[in-house]
C-alpha positions as CSV (number, residue, x, y, z in Angstrom):
1,V,81.5,102.3,89.8
2,G,84.5,101.3,87.7
3,I,86.9,98.4,87.3
4,G,90.2,99.3,89.0
5,R,93.6,98.4,87.6
6,D,93.8,95.8,90.3
7,G,90.7,94.0,89.1
8,L,88.6,95.2,92.0
9,L,85.6,97.4,91.7
10,V,85.9,101.1,92.8
11,V,83.2,103.5,93.8
12,R,84.1,106.4,91.7
13,S,81.4,108.8,92.9
14,T,78.2,108.7,94.9
15,D,77.1,112.2,93.8
16,G,73.3,112.5,93.6
17,L,72.6,109.4,95.7
18,S,70.9,109.5,99.0
19,L,72.8,108.4,102.1
20,K,70.9,105.1,102.0
21,D,71.8,104.5,98.4
22,Q,75.4,105.4,98.9
23,A,75.6,102.8,101.7
24,S,74.0,100.2,99.5
25,V,76.4,100.9,96.6
26,R,79.4,100.6,99.0
27,Q,78.1,97.4,100.5
28,L,77.6,95.8,97.1
29,V,81.0,96.8,95.9
30,D,82.6,95.6,99.1
31,A,80.8,92.2,98.8
32,E,81.8,91.8,95.2
33,N,85.5,92.7,96.0
34,R,85.5,90.1,98.8
35,D,84.2,87.5,96.4
36,R,86.9,88.4,93.8
37,L,89.7,88.2,96.4
38,A,88.4,84.8,97.5
39,L,88.3,83.7,93.9
40,Y,91.9,84.7,93.4
41,R,93.0,82.8,96.6
42,E,91.1,79.7,95.5
43,I,92.6,79.7,92.1
44,A,96.1,79.9,93.7
45,K,95.2,77.1,96.1
46,A,93.8,74.9,93.4
47,N,97.0,75.3,91.4
48,D,99.2,74.6,94.4
49,F,100.5,78.2,94.3
50,G,101.5,80.0,97.4
51,D,99.8,83.2,98.6
52,E,102.6,85.2,96.9
53,R,101.1,84.3,93.5
54,V,97.7,85.8,94.3
55,P,98.7,89.3,93.1
56,E,99.8,87.7,89.8
57,I,96.5,86.0,89.4
58,Q,94.6,89.2,90.3
59,G,96.6,91.0,87.6
60,I,95.6,88.5,85.0
61,F,92.0,88.9,85.9
62,A,92.2,92.7,86.0
63,K,93.6,92.9,82.5
64,T,91.0,90.5,81.1
65,W,88.0,92.3,82.8
66,I,89.3,95.7,81.6
67,Q,89.7,94.4,78.1
68,K,86.2,92.9,78.1
69,A,84.5,95.9,79.6
70,E,81.4,96.9,77.7
71,K,80.9,100.3,76.1
72,G,80.1,102.9,78.8
73,W,81.9,101.1,81.6
74,W,84.6,103.0,83.5
75,V,88.1,101.4,83.6
76,Q,91.3,102.4,85.2
77,S,94.6,102.3,83.3
78,E,97.9,101.2,84.6
79,N,98.9,104.8,85.4
80,G,95.7,105.3,87.5
81,S,93.7,107.4,85.1
82,W,90.1,106.6,84.4
83,S,88.3,106.4,81.0
84,Q,85.0,105.2,79.7
85,R,84.9,102.4,77.2
């Protein structure tokens, strides 16, 4: 799992996981991404921004989370390439 350039989590690989564990990982990542998207929408709403500002808010969070990623975490650069902190 890594932090995508859009601030959402990405399942990078499920190699070596059982089908049950693969499903669990995908469900957890999907749930976290739903929460993150809801957060971005709520921040826009609380600041009286329209929905068109949600991507801007998402971008701010993405940059912050990528900058604060701990050593060993996977992050995606603006050009789409992946690296480990």
